[in-house]
C-alpha positions in Angstrom: 0.2 0.0 0.2 0.9 3.5 -0.7 2.0 5.8 2.3 -1.0 7.3 3.3 0.7 10.9 3.5 0.7 10.9 -0.7 -2.3 10.2 -2.2 -2.7 7.4 -4.8 -3.3 10.2 -7.5 0.3 12.0 -6.4 2.1 8.9 -6.6 1.0 8.0 -10.3 1.4 11.6 -11.3 4.9 11.6 -9.9 5.6 8.2 -11.5 4.4 8.7 -14.9 6.0 11.8 -15.0 9.0 10.3 -13.7 9.2 7.7 -16.5 8.3 10.5 -19.3 11.2 12.3 -18.4 13.0 9.6 -19.6 11.2 8.9 -22.6 9.3 5.8 -21.0 5.7 5.9 -21.6 4.6 2.3 -21.5 2.0 0.8 -19.1 4.3 -2.1 -17.8 6.8 0.5 -17.0 4.5 2.5 -14.8 3.2 -0.9 -13.0 7.0 -1.6 -12.3 7.7 1.7 -11.2 4.6 1.3 -8.9 5.6 -1.5 -7.6 9.4 -0.3 -7.0 7.6 2.5 -4.8 5.2 0.8 -3.0 8.5 -1.6 -1.9 10.3 1.7 -1.2 8.1 3.7 0.6 7.3 0.8 3.3 11.2 1.0 4.6 12.2 3.5 7.4 16.1 3.3 6.8 18.0 3.4 3.2 20.3 1.0 3.1 22.3 -0.5 0.1 20.1 -3.9 -0.4 17.2 -1.5 -0.3 18.4 0.7 -3.7 19.4 -2.4 -5.5 16.2 -4.1 -4.7 14.2 -1.0 -5.7 16.2 -0.7 -9.2 15.7 -4.5 -9.7 11.8 -4.1 -9.2 11.9 -1.1 -11.5 14.0 -2.5 -14.5 12.4 -5.8 -13.8 10.9 -5.5 -17.7 13.6 -3.4 -19.3 16.1 -4.5 -21.8 19.2 -4.8 -19.5 21.2 -8.0 -18.8 20.3 -9.9 -15.6 23.1 -8.8 -14.4 22.2 -5.1 -14.6 19.2 -5.5 -12.8 19.4 -4.6 -9.2 23.3 -4.5 -9.5 25.8 -1.4 -9.2 27.3 -1.0 -12.6 30.7 -2.1 -13.4 31.5 -0.6 -16.7 32.0 3.0 -17.3 28.9 5.3 -18.4 28.2 8.8 -19.5 25.4 10.8 -18.4 25.5 13.8 -21.7 29.4 14.6 -21.9 30.5 13.4 -18.2 31.6 10.3 -17.1 30.0 8.6 -14.2 31.6 7.5 -11.2 34.4 5.2 -11.6 32.6 2.0 -11.1 34.9 0.6 -8.2 34.0 3.7 -6.0 30.4 3.1 -6.4 29.8 0.9 -3.3 31.8 3.1 -0.9 30.3 6.5 -2.5 26.7 5.1 -1.8 27.7 3.9 1.5 28.8 7.5 2.3 25.6 9.0 0.8 23.3 6.9 2.6 25.1 7.6 5.6 24.1 11.5 5.3 20.7 10.3 3.9 19.7 8.3 7.5 21.4 11.1 9.1 19.0 13.5 7.7 15.8 11.2 8.3 17.0 10.8 11.7 17.9 14.0 13.0 16.3 16.5 10.7 12.4 16.4 11.2 12.6 19.5 13.5 14.7 21.8 10.6 13.3 24.4 8.5 11.7 23.0 5.3 13.8 25.3 3.3 17.2 23.6 4.7 15.5 20.2 4.4 14.5 20.6 1.0 18.2 21.7 -0.2 20.0 19.0 1.5 17.6 16.5 -0.4 18.2 17.9 -3.4 21.8 17.7 -2.6 21.4 14.4 -1.9 19.5 13.5 -5.5 22.4 15.5 -7.2 25.1 13.5 -5.5 23.4 10.2 -6.2 22.9 11.1 -10.3 26.5 11.8 -9.9 27.5 8.5 -8.6 25.2 6.8 -11.5 25.3 3.8 -10.0 23.4 1.5 -12.7 23.8 1.3 -16.1 20.0 2.8 -16.4 17.4 3.9 -14.1 19.3 5.8 -12.2 17.1 8.9 -13.0 14.1 7.0 -12.2 15.4 5.3 -9.0 17.3 8.6 -7.7 13.9 10.5 -8.1 12.2 7.9 -6.2 14.8 8.0 -3.5 14.3 11.5 -3.4 10.7 11.4 -2.7 11.4 8.8 0.0 13.4 11.3 2.0 10.7 13.5 1.2 8.5 11.1 2.8 10.3 10.2 5.8 10.8 14.1 6.5 6.7 14.8 6.1 7.5 17.1 3.0 5.0 17.1 0.1 5.8 14.7 -3.0 8.1 16.7 -5.6 6.6 15.9 -9.1 8.9 17.0 -11.6 6.6 17.2 -14.9 8.1 16.1 -18.3 7.6 19.7 -19.4 10.2 20.6 -16.8 13.1 18.5 -17.7 15.5 21.3 -18.8 15.1 23.2 -15.7 15.7 19.9 -13.4 18.7 19.0 -15.8 20.0 22.3 -14.6 20.4 21.0 -11.2 23.4 18.9 -12.1 25.2 21.7 -13.6 
């Protein structure tokens, strides 16, 4: 069941737009995104296995090799003209990011909303720069961004396909 803080309509809109940003419009991809979100949103603490399983659920029917679904990449990737983090550094970078995410979730509940928004955005940017998977980084990253928001009682952030260019400016 989707967490009660976010309505089913909000979650559907968020997941649909998140897929659309990536040019993914099919119903099966939406269903897998919903399954991944339902799994993720029940968890109260971020950890490596949660990230890997969320990715595996999301990417289950995508054109990836079985060893690329739910596993950190072991090859170089490029995001635009920028290379993702060296694959051998992914696990340590993710452990560091997870530590920071959990610290915010555990200790940030009394912080100012603007402060929380900024830190969550920085976590998202860091995740996308690590780019831990061969594919599905944007969609999982937006799920993890909204998972943090959910844990901190913030409203869901829906980044619309029409806002793609403004969203991509976050990463410059």
